[in-house]
Structure formats: structure tokens, C-alpha cells
Backbone as numpy.savetxt, mean C-alpha at the origin, in Angstrom:
# Nx Ny Nz CAx CAy CAz Cx Cy Cz
-15.38 -24.68 -43.81 -15.16 -23.76 -42.71 -16.38 -23.81 -41.79
-16.15 -24.11 -40.51 -17.25 -24.22 -39.55 -17.50 -22.87 -38.90
-18.76 -22.56 -38.69 -19.14 -21.32 -38.06 -19.73 -21.64 -36.69
-19.26 -20.94 -35.66 -19.76 -21.16 -34.31 -20.83 -20.12 -34.02
-21.95 -20.58 -33.51 -23.05 -19.69 -33.15 -23.16 -19.64 -31.63
-23.26 -18.46 -31.09 -23.41 -18.28 -29.65 -24.85 -17.91 -29.34
-25.30 -18.29 -28.15 -26.68 -17.99 -27.75 -26.90 -16.49 -27.64
-25.95 -15.78 -27.08 -26.05 -14.32 -26.99 -24.74 -13.73 -27.48
-24.81 -12.63 -28.18 -23.57 -12.02 -28.64 -22.74 -11.52 -27.46
-21.44 -11.41 -27.66 -20.53 -10.98 -26.59 -20.91 -9.60 -26.07
-21.36 -8.71 -26.95 -21.72 -7.35 -26.52 -22.89 -7.36 -25.56
-23.75 -8.37 -25.65 -24.92 -8.42 -24.77 -24.50 -8.69 -23.33
-23.35 -9.29 -23.12 -22.89 -9.61 -21.77 -22.07 -8.49 -21.13
-21.89 -7.41 -21.85 -21.01 -6.35 -21.36 -21.52 -5.73 -20.06
-22.81 -5.50 -19.94 -23.34 -4.82 -18.75 -23.98 -5.78 -17.76
-23.96 -7.06 -18.00 -24.55 -7.99 -17.05 -23.47 -8.51 -16.12
-23.87 -8.76 -14.89 -22.92 -9.25 -13.90 -22.52 -10.67 -14.23
-21.27 -11.05 -13.96 -20.86 -12.42 -14.23 -21.59 -13.39 -13.32
-21.80 -14.60 -13.81 -22.52 -15.60 -13.01 -21.62 -16.26 -11.99
-20.32 -16.26 -12.23 -19.39 -16.86 -11.28 -18.95 -15.82 -10.26
-18.67 -16.24 -9.04 -18.23 -15.27 -8.04 -16.84 -14.75 -8.39
-16.66 -13.44 -8.26 -15.36 -12.85 -8.57 -14.45 -13.00 -7.36
-13.22 -13.43 -7.58 -12.30 -13.53 -6.44 -11.94 -12.15 -5.93
-11.60 -12.07 -4.67 -11.20 -10.81 -4.08 -9.92 -10.33 -4.75
-9.96 -9.14 -5.30 -8.77 -8.61 -5.96 -7.83 -8.07 -4.89
-6.59 -8.43 -5.01 -5.61 -7.98 -4.04 -4.25 -7.92 -4.71
-3.52 -6.89 -4.43 -2.19 -6.78 -5.00 -1.27 -7.81 -4.39
-0.33 -8.28 -5.14 0.59 -9.25 -4.59 1.72 -8.53 -3.88
2.26 -9.20 -2.89 3.34 -8.61 -2.12 4.62 -9.38 -2.37
5.73 -8.70 -2.24 7.05 -9.30 -2.44 7.82 -9.29 -1.13
8.57 -10.35 -0.91 9.46 -10.41 0.25 10.54 -9.36 0.05
10.80 -8.55 1.07 11.79 -7.49 0.95 13.23 -7.99 1.00
13.40 -9.28 1.29 14.76 -9.83 1.27 15.03 -10.63 0.00
14.20 -11.65 -0.27 14.50 -12.53 -1.41 13.64 -12.24 -2.64
12.58 -11.44 -2.50 11.74 -11.10 -3.64 10.68 -12.13 -3.97
10.46 -13.11 -3.10 9.43 -14.13 -3.33 8.04 -13.47 -3.34
7.15 -14.02 -4.16 5.79 -13.49 -4.29 4.89 -14.21 -3.28
4.05 -13.44 -2.60 3.13 -14.01 -1.61 2.13 -14.93 -2.30
1.92 -16.09 -1.73 0.95 -17.07 -2.23 -0.21 -17.17 -1.24
-1.40 -17.57 -1.72 -2.53 -17.70 -0.79 -2.26 -18.68 0.35
-1.44 -19.69 0.10 -1.16 -20.69 1.13 -0.14 -20.20 2.16
0.59 -19.13 1.84 1.65 -18.64 2.71 1.44 -17.14 2.98
1.18 -16.79 4.22 0.99 -15.39 4.60 2.33 -14.77 4.93
2.56 -13.56 4.45 3.80 -12.85 4.73 3.77 -12.28 6.14
4.96 -12.06 6.69 5.12 -11.48 8.02 5.55 -10.02 7.86
5.11 -9.19 8.79 5.55 -7.78 8.81 6.60 -7.61 9.90
7.50 -6.68 9.67 8.47 -6.33 10.70 7.72 -5.81 11.92
8.05 -6.29 13.09 7.35 -5.89 14.30 7.64 -4.46 14.72
8.74 -3.88 14.25 9.08 -2.51 14.62 8.38 -1.49 13.77
8.71 -1.48 12.47 8.18 -0.44 11.58 6.83 -0.83 10.98
6.50 -2.09 10.99 5.23 -2.61 10.45 5.06 -2.27 8.96
6.15 -2.08 8.23 6.05 -1.80 6.80 6.79 -2.81 5.95
7.90 -3.32 6.43 8.69 -4.27 5.66 8.09 -5.66 5.82
8.03 -6.41 4.72 7.36 -7.72 4.74 8.32 -8.82 4.32
8.12 -10.00 4.90 9.01 -11.13 4.65 8.19 -12.40 4.44
8.78 -13.30 3.63 8.11 -14.58 3.37 8.35 -15.56 4.51
9.44 -15.39 5.25 9.76 -16.33 6.33 10.57 -15.62 7.41
10.68 -16.30 8.53 11.46 -15.76 9.64 12.95 -15.74 9.28
13.38 -16.70 8.46 14.78 -16.74 8.03 15.13 -15.50 7.21
14.24 -15.14 6.26 14.49 -13.94 5.45 14.52 -12.70 6.33
13.67 -12.66 7.34 13.63 -11.51 8.24 14.95 -11.40 9.01
15.46 -12.52 9.48 16.73 -12.52 10.23 17.90 -12.13 9.32
17.91 -12.65 8.09 19.00 -12.34 7.16 18.98 -10.87 6.72
17.78 -10.28 6.64 17.64 -8.90 6.18 17.85 -7.88 7.31
17.81 -8.32 8.56 17.85 -7.41 9.69 19.06 -6.48 9.70
20.29 -6.93 9.42 21.42 -5.99 9.47 21.25 -4.77 8.55
20.69 -4.98 7.36 20.50 -3.83 6.47 19.20 -3.08 6.76
18.23 -3.75 7.37 16.94 -3.12 7.65 16.95 -2.35 8.98
17.83 -2.70 9.89 17.82 -2.13 11.25 17.84 -0.60 11.27
18.75 0.08 10.53 18.73 1.55 10.60 17.44 2.16 10.06
16.88 1.57 9.00 15.62 2.07 8.43 14.49 1.87 9.42
14.47 0.69 10.04 13.42 0.37 11.00 13.47 1.33 12.19
14.66 1.54 12.73 14.80 2.44 13.89 14.39 3.86 13.53
14.76 4.32 12.34 14.38 5.66 11.90 12.85 5.76 11.78
12.22 4.75 11.20 10.77 4.75 11.03 10.06 4.76 12.38
10.52 3.93 13.29 9.91 3.87 14.63 10.08 5.21 15.35
11.27 5.79 15.29 11.52 7.09 15.95 10.67 8.19 15.32
10.51 8.17 14.00 9.68 9.17 13.33 8.22 9.03 13.74
7.76 7.80 13.84 6.37 7.56 14.24 6.12 8.02 15.66
7.03 7.71 16.55 6.89 8.12 17.95 6.91 9.64 18.07
7.84 10.30 17.36 7.92 11.77 17.45 6.69 12.42 16.82
6.16 11.82 15.74 4.95 12.38 15.12 3.75 12.26 16.07
3.64 11.13 16.75 2.55 10.96 17.72 2.69 11.96 18.87
3.91 12.14 19.33 4.15 13.09 20.42 3.83 14.51 19.96
4.20 14.85 18.74 3.93 16.18 18.21 2.42 16.42 18.11
1.69 15.40 17.68 0.22 15.53 17.62 -0.36 15.77 19.00
0.14 15.05 19.99 -0.38 15.23 21.35 -0.05 16.62 21.88
1.15 17.12 21.54 1.57 18.44 22.01 0.75 19.56 21.37
0.36 19.41 20.11 -0.40 20.44 19.42 -1.89 20.36 19.71
-2.32 19.30 20.37 -3.72 19.18 20.73 -4.62 18.69 19.60
-4.05 18.04 18.60 -4.85 17.48 17.51 -5.65 16.31 18.06
-6.93 16.32 17.77 -7.79 15.29 18.33 -7.65 13.96 17.58
-8.13 12.93 18.20 -8.11 11.59 17.59 -8.98 11.55 16.34
-9.98 12.44 16.26 -10.84 12.50 15.08 -10.05 12.92 13.84
-9.10 13.82 14.01 -8.28 14.26 12.88 -7.41 13.10 12.40
-6.85 12.37 13.33 -6.03 11.22 12.97 -6.88 10.17 12.25
-8.07 9.94 12.76 -8.99 8.98 12.13 -9.38 9.46 10.73
-9.60 10.76 10.59 -9.94 11.31 9.28 -8.80 11.18 8.29
-7.58 11.38 8.76 -6.41 11.24 7.89 -6.24 9.79 7.45
-6.48 8.87 8.39 -6.40 7.45 8.05 -7.47 7.09 7.02
-8.65 7.65 7.19 -9.75 7.40 6.25 -9.42 7.99 4.87
-8.82 9.17 4.86 -8.43 9.82 3.61 -7.41 8.98 2.85
-6.37 8.52 3.56 -5.34 7.73 2.89 -5.89 6.41 2.38
-6.83 5.81 3.11 -7.45 4.57 2.64 -8.29 4.83 1.40
-9.04 5.92 1.41 -9.91 6.23 0.27 -9.11 6.59 -0.97
-7.94 7.17 -0.80 -7.14 7.63 -1.93 -5.86 6.82 -2.10
-5.88 5.57 -1.67 -4.69 4.72 -1.76 -4.23 4.56 -3.20
-5.17 4.41 -4.13 -4.78 4.25 -5.54 -4.07 5.50 -6.06
-4.59 6.67 -5.72 -3.96 7.92 -6.16 -2.57 8.08 -5.54
-2.45 7.78 -4.26 -1.16 7.90 -3.59 -0.16 6.89 -4.17
-0.62 5.69 -4.49 0.25 4.68 -5.11 0.70 5.15 -6.48
-0.23 5.72 -7.24 0.10 6.21 -8.57 1.14 7.34 -8.47
0.97 8.22 -7.49 1.92 9.33 -7.32 3.31 8.78 -7.00
3.38 7.78 -6.15 4.67 7.16 -5.84 5.27 6.48 -7.05
4.42 5.79 -7.82 4.85 5.10 -9.04 5.46 6.10 -10.02
4.77 7.24 -10.19 5.26 8.27 -11.11 6.53 8.93 -10.58
6.56 9.22 -9.28 7.72 9.90 -8.70 8.98 9.04 -8.80
8.82 7.74 -8.64 9.98 6.84 -8.73 10.32 6.46 -10.16
9.47 6.86 -11.10 9.65 6.53 -12.52 9.79 5.03 -12.72
8.87 4.27 -12.10 8.96 2.81 -12.14 8.68 2.23 -13.52
7.92 2.94 -14.34 7.65 2.43 -15.68 8.94 2.43 -16.50
9.74 3.45 -16.32 10.98 3.57 -17.07 12.10 2.73 -16.46
12.17 2.72 -15.11 13.23 1.98 -14.42 12.64 1.22 -13.24
12.16 -0.01 -13.45 11.55 -0.79 -12.35 12.49 -1.03 -11.18
13.79 -1.01 -11.40 14.73 -1.25 -10.29 14.70 -0.13 -9.26
14.11 1.02 -9.60 14.04 2.13 -8.64 13.27 1.75 -7.38
12.40 0.73 -7.47 11.61 0.34 -6.31 12.50 -0.15 -5.17
13.67 -0.67 -5.49 14.59 -1.17 -4.47 15.66 -0.15 -4.07
15.84 0.92 -4.87 16.94 1.84 -4.63 16.51 3.23 -4.16
15.26 3.59 -4.34 14.80 4.93 -3.99 13.55 4.84 -3.13
13.19 5.94 -2.54 11.99 6.00 -1.71 11.27 7.32 -1.96
9.99 7.32 -1.70 9.18 8.53 -1.82 8.54 8.79 -0.47
8.61 10.00 -0.02 7.96 10.40 1.22 6.81 11.33 0.86
5.60 10.90 1.15 4.43 11.74 0.93 3.97 12.20 2.31
4.09 13.47 2.57 3.73 14.01 3.88 2.37 14.67 3.80
1.46 14.18 4.62 0.12 14.75 4.70 0.02 15.51 6.01
-0.50 16.71 5.94 -0.65 17.50 7.16 -2.06 18.07 7.23
-2.48 18.29 8.44 -3.83 18.79 8.69 -3.80 20.31 8.73
-4.67 20.94 7.93 -4.83 22.39 7.95 -6.30 22.67 8.18
-6.69 23.16 9.35 -8.10 23.43 9.61 -8.61 24.54 8.71
-9.87 24.41 8.33 -10.49 25.39 7.45 -11.85 25.78 8.01
-12.23 27.03 7.77 -13.55 27.49 8.23 -14.65 27.04 7.26
-14.26 26.65 6.07 -15.22 26.18 5.06 -15.71 24.79 5.46
-17.03 24.61 5.68 -17.53 23.30 6.12 -17.40 22.21 5.05
-17.22 22.60 3.78 -17.09 21.60 2.73 -15.67 21.07 2.59
-14.72 21.76 3.20 -13.32 21.29 3.18 -12.96 20.66 4.50
-12.49 19.45 4.43 -12.04 18.79 5.66 -10.67 18.23 5.40
């Protein structure tokens, strides 16, 4: 029986940084029509209207358009009305920027909430059949520590 000896035990490397460069971690995206996985050599396209639905090719986008059209129009109309409502209420661009910063900082938590709400662990097919709407609203506070 041969015994292998290592220069340093595995536990010694636990807190040291790896010597090789770590690749940028990024979640993979799926084509909303055919389900193809995004590859580094092929960049996915976003729908020009709602900017949320993604496609692997222009053909998939064209084939998916009849079923995507009502969703896209609803999303665009909701976005336009929300922007108009913000302008009517006098909410400043700083609040919008802060909300964008908040959602970016808490993207993992918001994703987890959606994952749990759709019960994707129990039924992965829910990702194609259900949707979650997370509505964030601005409530001004006199407390300087709450924004």
C-alpha cells in the first residue's frame, strides 16, 4: 500500500488565497423559448420592449413573440405608468437611484424570496408556469438611520 505525502496538509490551505485566478462567477441564463443555456461564446439577447425576457437567437425571439407579446406590452405599460406616477408624486431621482442600489445589494435575498415563493425546490417546473411580483415602495422616515 503506497502512502502519498503532501507538502502542506489540506487544512493549511483553507485560509490562504488560491494561486490561480478565480473566474468571474455568474449565473447561467436560459433562453425563454427553447431553454438553451448561455455559453461564453454566445451572448443572449434581451427583448427590446420589456428588457427582461432573454433569447439565444433572433429566431427564438421571433418564434416566442406571439406568446410573449401580451406580457411584454403589460410590462412596458406598467413601467411607463410607474415612471409617470413617480414624476407626479415628486419623488426625486435620488430615491430611484437608492432603490436601484438597494435591489442590487440585496439581489441574492430577493432571488431567494422568489425561489421560496415559487416553491422551486419542490416543483422546478413552476419557473415556467408562475410568477412572483415583489413590489418595493419608498416610505420616507424621519430617522436618519433608515433609508
